[in-house]
C-alpha positions as CSV (number, residue, x, y, z in Angstrom):
1,X,-9.7,-4.3,-16.5
2,X,-12.4,-3.0,-14.4
3,X,-11.9,-3.2,-10.6
4,X,-13.9,-2.4,-7.5
5,X,-11.2,-2.7,-4.8
6,X,-7.5,-1.9,-4.5
7,X,-4.8,0.2,-3.0
8,X,-3.1,3.3,-4.3
9,X,0.4,4.0,-2.9
10,X,2.6,7.0,-3.6
11,X,6.0,7.0,-1.9
12,X,7.9,10.2,-1.0
13,X,10.6,9.5,-3.6
14,X,12.4,12.8,-2.9
15,X,12.6,12.0,0.9
16,X,13.9,8.5,0.2
17,X,16.6,9.8,-2.2
18,X,17.5,12.7,0.1
19,X,17.9,10.5,3.2
20,X,19.6,7.7,1.5
21,X,18.5,5.2,4.1
22,X,16.6,3.0,1.7
23,X,17.1,2.2,-2.0
24,X,14.1,3.5,-3.9
25,X,14.1,0.7,-6.4
26,X,14.2,-1.8,-3.6
27,X,11.3,-0.1,-1.9
28,X,9.2,-0.5,-5.0
29,X,10.4,-4.1,-5.5
30,X,9.4,-4.9,-1.9
31,X,5.9,-3.4,-2.4
32,X,5.5,-5.4,-5.7
33,X,6.5,-8.6,-4.0
34,X,4.2,-8.1,-1.1
35,X,1.3,-7.3,-3.5
36,X,2.0,-10.4,-5.4
37,X,2.2,-12.5,-2.2
38,X,-1.2,-11.1,-1.2
39,X,-2.7,-11.9,-4.6
40,X,-3.1,-8.4,-5.9
41,X,-2.5,-7.2,-9.5
42,X,-0.2,-4.3,-10.3
43,X,-2.3,-1.9,-12.5
44,X,0.4,0.8,-12.7
45,X,3.2,2.3,-10.6
46,X,0.9,3.4,-7.9
47,X,-2.1,1.1,-8.0
48,X,-2.6,-2.5,-7.0
49,X,-6.0,-4.0,-7.6
50,X,-8.0,-7.1,-6.6
51,X,-8.7,-10.0,-8.8
52,X,-12.5,-9.6,-8.5
53,X,-13.2,-12.7,-6.5
54,X,-14.3,-13.8,-3.1
55,X,-10.7,-13.4,-1.8
56,X,-10.5,-9.7,-2.5
57,X,-10.9,-8.4,1.0
58,X,-8.5,-10.9,2.4
59,X,-5.9,-10.0,-0.2
60,X,-6.2,-6.3,0.7
61,X,-6.1,-7.0,4.4
62,X,-3.0,-9.1,4.1
63,X,-1.3,-6.4,2.0
64,X,-2.3,-3.3,3.9
65,X,-3.0,-4.4,7.5
66,X,-0.5,-7.3,7.9
67,X,2.4,-6.4,5.7
68,X,2.8,-2.7,4.8
69,X,1.6,-1.0,8.1
70,X,4.2,-3.1,10.0
71,X,7.1,-2.1,7.7
72,X,9.0,0.9,9.0
73,X,10.7,1.4,5.6
74,X,7.1,1.9,4.2
75,X,5.3,3.9,6.8
76,X,8.0,6.4,7.3
77,X,8.2,7.1,3.5
78,X,4.7,6.8,2.2
79,X,3.2,10.0,1.0
80,X,-0.3,8.8,-0.1
81,X,-2.0,5.6,0.8
82,X,-5.6,5.0,-0.2
83,X,-7.9,2.0,0.2
84,X,-9.9,2.0,-3.1
85,X,-13.5,0.9,-2.9
86,X,-15.6,1.8,-5.9
87,X,-18.8,0.9,-4.0
88,X,-18.4,2.3,-0.5
89,X,-15.8,5.1,-1.2
90,X,-12.1,5.4,-0.7
91,X,-10.3,5.7,2.6
92,X,-7.0,7.4,3.5
93,X,-5.1,4.6,5.1
94,X,-2.4,6.9,6.6
95,X,-5.1,8.7,8.6
96,X,-6.8,5.4,9.4
97,X,-3.7,3.7,10.8
98,X,-2.5,6.8,12.7
99,X,-5.9,7.1,14.4
100,X,-5.7,3.4,15.3
101,X,-2.1,3.8,16.6
102,X,-0.9,1.2,14.2
103,X,2.4,1.3,12.3
104,X,5.6,3.3,12.8
105,X,5.2,6.9,11.8
106,X,7.9,9.0,13.5
């Protein structure tokens, strides 16, 4: 499947295991459920893509801007978080949200 927009997420699995505050399997399950709720398709362990329709931007916004950035279990444990845009270029969402003072990071 070819896609133009999506999100790549890499969690800090070593940190999650070491701290023991969150269950790693549950973290991934939560991400999968939020992606499904937003209407995204899971491409692989790290990548969620849009369906290729007029709802793509809304789906990404719901997933990234309204769900994940507000979840402390996510923001304190995400290692890489990229907004994928094949037309305009990718964006590092960790940097974006920190610059906008959005989310819980420390």
